[in-house]
C-alpha positions as CSV (number, residue, x, y, z in Angstrom):
1,M,18.0,-15.6,-18.2
2,E,16.0,-14.5,-21.3
3,E,12.3,-13.8,-21.0
4,G,11.4,-16.7,-23.2
5,K,13.3,-19.1,-21.0
6,Q,11.7,-17.7,-17.9
7,T,8.3,-18.4,-19.3
8,A,9.3,-21.9,-20.2
9,Y,10.1,-22.6,-16.6
10,T,6.9,-21.1,-15.2
11,V,4.6,-23.5,-13.4
12,Q,1.1,-22.6,-14.4
13,S,-0.6,-24.0,-11.3
14,V,1.8,-22.1,-9.0
15,N,0.9,-18.9,-10.9
16,K,-2.8,-19.5,-10.4
17,A,-2.4,-20.3,-6.8
18,L,-0.6,-17.1,-6.2
19,E,-3.3,-15.2,-8.1
20,L,-5.9,-16.8,-5.8
21,L,-4.0,-15.6,-2.8
22,E,-3.6,-12.1,-4.2
23,A,-7.4,-12.0,-5.0
24,L,-8.2,-13.0,-1.4
25,T,-6.0,-10.2,0.0
26,E,-8.3,-7.7,-1.6
27,F,-11.5,-9.1,0.0
28,S,-11.2,-9.5,3.8
29,S,-14.8,-10.8,3.9
30,G,-13.8,-13.6,1.6
31,L,-14.9,-14.9,-1.9
32,K,-16.9,-17.8,-3.1
33,L,-15.6,-20.5,-5.5
34,A,-17.3,-19.1,-8.6
35,Q,-15.9,-15.6,-7.9
36,L,-12.4,-16.9,-7.5
37,A,-12.6,-19.0,-10.6
38,E,-13.6,-16.0,-12.6
39,K,-10.9,-13.8,-11.2
40,V,-8.1,-16.3,-12.1
41,G,-9.6,-17.4,-15.4
42,E,-10.0,-21.1,-14.5
43,N,-12.9,-23.5,-14.4
44,R,-14.4,-24.3,-11.0
45,N,-13.0,-27.8,-10.8
46,K,-9.4,-26.7,-11.1
47,T,-9.9,-23.7,-8.9
48,F,-11.4,-26.0,-6.2
49,R,-8.4,-28.3,-6.4
50,L,-6.0,-25.4,-6.0
51,L,-8.0,-24.0,-3.1
52,S,-8.1,-27.4,-1.4
53,T,-4.3,-27.5,-1.6
54,L,-3.9,-24.0,-0.2
55,C,-6.4,-24.9,2.6
56,D,-4.3,-28.0,3.5
57,K,-1.3,-25.8,3.9
58,G,-3.2,-23.3,6.0
59,L,-2.7,-20.5,3.5
60,V,-6.5,-20.4,2.9
61,E,-9.4,-21.1,5.1
62,R,-12.9,-22.2,4.1
63,E,-16.1,-21.3,6.0
64,G,-19.1,-22.8,4.4
65,A,-19.0,-21.6,0.7
66,T,-16.6,-18.7,1.5
67,Y,-12.8,-18.8,1.2
68,R,-10.5,-16.4,3.1
69,L,-6.8,-16.0,3.7
70,G,-5.6,-18.5,6.3
71,I,-3.7,-17.8,9.5
72,Y,-0.5,-19.3,8.1
73,S,-0.5,-16.8,5.2
74,M,-0.5,-14.0,7.8
75,T,2.3,-15.7,9.7
76,L,4.4,-16.0,6.6
77,A,3.8,-12.3,5.9
78,Q,4.8,-11.3,9.4
79,K,8.0,-13.4,9.2
80,F,8.9,-11.6,6.0
81,L,8.2,-8.2,7.4
82,K,10.3,-8.8,10.5
83,N,13.2,-9.8,8.3
84,A,12.8,-6.9,5.8
85,H,15.5,-4.3,6.0
86,V,13.2,-1.3,5.4
87,I,10.6,-2.6,7.8
88,N,13.0,-3.0,10.6
89,Y,13.9,0.7,10.4
90,A,10.4,2.0,9.9
91,H,8.4,-0.1,12.3
92,P,9.5,1.6,15.6
93,I,8.5,5.0,14.1
94,L,5.1,3.6,13.0
95,E,4.6,2.3,16.6
96,E,5.4,5.7,18.1
97,L,3.1,7.6,15.7
98,A,0.3,5.0,16.3
99,R,0.7,5.3,20.1
100,K,0.8,9.1,20.0
101,H,-2.2,9.6,17.8
102,S,-4.3,6.5,18.4
103,E,-4.7,5.9,14.7
104,A,-3.5,3.2,12.3
105,V,-0.1,4.0,10.8
106,Y,1.3,2.2,7.7
107,M,4.5,2.0,5.7
108,T,3.9,2.2,2.0
109,V,6.1,1.7,-1.1
110,I,5.6,2.1,-4.9
111,K,5.3,-1.2,-6.7
112,D,4.5,-1.4,-10.4
113,D,3.0,2.1,-10.6
114,E,0.8,1.4,-7.6
115,V,1.0,2.0,-3.9
116,L,1.5,-1.1,-1.8
117,F,0.8,-1.2,1.9
118,V,3.5,-3.4,3.4
119,D,3.4,-2.9,7.2
120,M,1.0,-1.5,9.8
121,V,0.8,-0.7,13.5
122,D,-2.9,-0.7,14.4
123,C,-4.8,1.3,16.9
124,E,-7.3,0.4,19.6
125,Q,-10.1,2.6,18.3
126,K,-13.5,0.9,18.0
127,I,-14.2,2.6,14.7
128,K,-11.5,2.2,12.1
129,A,-10.8,1.0,8.6
130,T,-10.0,-2.6,7.9
131,S,-6.4,-3.4,7.4
132,F,-4.8,-2.3,4.1
133,V,-1.7,-4.5,4.5
134,G,-0.9,-6.3,1.3
135,R,-3.4,-4.2,-0.8
136,R,-2.5,-2.0,-3.7
137,F,-4.0,1.3,-4.9
138,P,-3.5,3.5,-8.0
139,L,-0.8,6.1,-7.3
140,F,-2.9,9.2,-7.3
141,T,-5.9,8.0,-5.4
142,N,-4.3,8.4,-1.9
143,A,-1.9,10.5,0.0
144,A,1.0,8.0,0.0
145,G,1.2,7.8,-3.8
146,K,0.9,11.6,-4.2
147,V,3.6,12.4,-1.6
148,M,6.0,9.8,-3.1
149,K,5.5,11.1,-6.7
150,A,5.6,14.7,-5.7
151,L,9.4,14.6,-6.0
152,D,9.3,13.4,-9.6
153,S,9.8,15.8,-12.5
154,R,7.1,16.8,-14.9
155,D,8.9,14.7,-17.6
156,L,8.4,11.6,-15.5
157,L,4.8,12.4,-14.8
158,E,4.2,12.9,-18.5
159,K,5.8,9.5,-19.3
160,M,3.4,7.9,-16.8
161,F,0.4,9.6,-18.4
162,K,1.5,8.5,-21.8
163,K,1.9,5.0,-20.6
164,R,-1.7,5.0,-19.4
165,G,-2.9,6.4,-22.7
166,R,-3.5,10.0,-21.5
167,K,-2.2,13.0,-23.4
168,S,0.2,15.3,-21.7
169,G,-0.5,19.0,-21.4
170,N,-4.2,18.4,-20.6
171,P,-6.2,20.0,-17.7
172,E,-5.9,16.8,-15.7
173,M,-2.2,16.8,-15.9
174,D,-2.0,20.4,-15.0
175,R,-4.2,20.0,-11.9
176,L,-2.1,17.0,-10.8
177,E,1.2,18.9,-11.3
178,S,-0.2,21.9,-9.3
179,E,-1.3,19.6,-6.5
180,L,2.1,17.8,-6.4
181,T,3.9,21.1,-6.4
182,A,2.0,22.1,-3.3
183,I,2.7,18.8,-1.6
184,R,6.4,19.0,-2.5
185,A,6.6,22.5,-0.9
186,R,4.9,21.4,2.3
187,G,6.3,17.9,2.5
188,V,3.0,16.2,3.4
189,A,0.0,15.0,1.4
190,I,-3.6,14.7,2.7
191,D,-6.3,12.7,0.8
192,I,-10.0,12.5,1.6
193,G,-12.0,9.5,0.3
194,G,-9.3,7.9,-1.9
195,L,-9.1,4.8,0.2
196,G,-12.8,4.7,1.0
197,E,-15.7,6.8,1.9
198,G,-15.1,8.8,5.1
199,V,-11.4,7.8,5.2
200,I,-8.6,10.4,5.4
201,S,-5.0,9.5,4.8
202,V,-2.0,11.7,5.7
203,A,1.5,10.8,4.3
204,V,5.1,11.9,4.3
205,A,7.8,10.4,2.2
206,F,11.2,9.2,3.4
207,R,14.4,9.0,1.4
208,D,17.8,7.3,1.3
209,Y,21.3,8.7,1.3
210,A,21.1,9.5,-2.4
211,G,17.8,11.4,-2.0
212,K,15.8,8.7,-3.6
213,V,12.3,8.1,-2.2
214,V,12.2,4.7,-0.4
215,G,8.6,4.9,0.8
216,A,6.0,6.8,2.8
217,I,4.6,6.8,6.3
218,T,0.9,6.9,6.1
219,L,-1.6,7.6,8.9
220,I,-5.2,6.7,8.3
221,G,-8.4,7.6,10.2
222,P,-12.1,8.4,9.8
223,S,-13.0,11.9,8.8
224,F,-14.9,12.6,12.1
225,R,-11.7,12.1,14.1
226,M,-9.3,13.7,11.5
227,L,-10.4,17.3,12.1
228,A,-8.5,20.2,10.5
229,E,-7.2,21.6,13.8
230,R,-6.0,18.2,14.9
231,L,-4.3,17.6,11.5
232,E,-2.5,20.9,11.5
233,N,-1.5,21.1,15.2
234,E,-0.9,17.5,16.1
235,I,-0.7,14.9,13.3
236,I,1.2,16.7,10.5
237,P,4.0,18.1,12.7
238,S,4.8,14.6,14.2
239,M,4.4,12.9,10.8
240,L,7.0,15.3,9.3
241,E,9.3,14.7,12.3
242,G,8.9,10.9,11.8
243,G,9.6,11.1,8.1
244,E,12.8,13.1,8.7
245,L,13.9,10.7,11.4
246,L,13.4,7.7,9.1
247,S,15.2,9.4,6.3
248,E,18.2,10.0,8.6
249,K,18.2,6.3,9.4
250,F,18.7,5.7,5.7
251,G,21.6,8.2,5.5
252,Y,19.7,11.1,4.0
253,A,21.0,14.5,4.9
254,R,19.0,17.6,4.0
255,A,21.0,20.1,2.0
């Protein structure tokens, strides 16, 4: 179907409802009507009607003047994840890593030049980051994005920079290429603060039978628990092992 015809069949109210749900995934504490209306570019009256419909279906919940994602939206997400081919392979490995290290472990993929957190096994630590499931982050602000893009060539990175209006061959590009080269050689990326103050993420990529990156396993914890010795001696070795095991499940064989 041509792009013009796709637009003709688009239902505007459905688009706006989906935009409301997406906005709420980014704010676990919820948003007020005026904030949501501004985010989706609608007046308060229409936004209120859309939210009321979503509330009736259990996709959104209202507490006072604040709207949050509803329980049913979480249920739908879990049903999708359980039926997703990639998730089925990855989830047992996430569970093992979360159990072994007592930290939250995620599966992440690249979606529209961003990192999307699609599945998680949580930990029982009292101090931990809020869930990132369903959230997106710019590629190079976190370990997952860096480790997945580390396998790209400089040409692909330059195209990405040009797409974002940045000139290739500049110091920023050179620093990024140097960092990605080191990540590629080691097979693991570590980021400090990209997902929030005091948050450290560690990620390894996994590939399919053709060598194409499918996604990344990402472990996240607070800096006071993610000490250098623990990272080097415990977390990184088992993350690398988990990434290799998941790649094997997808038919990847190291040359």
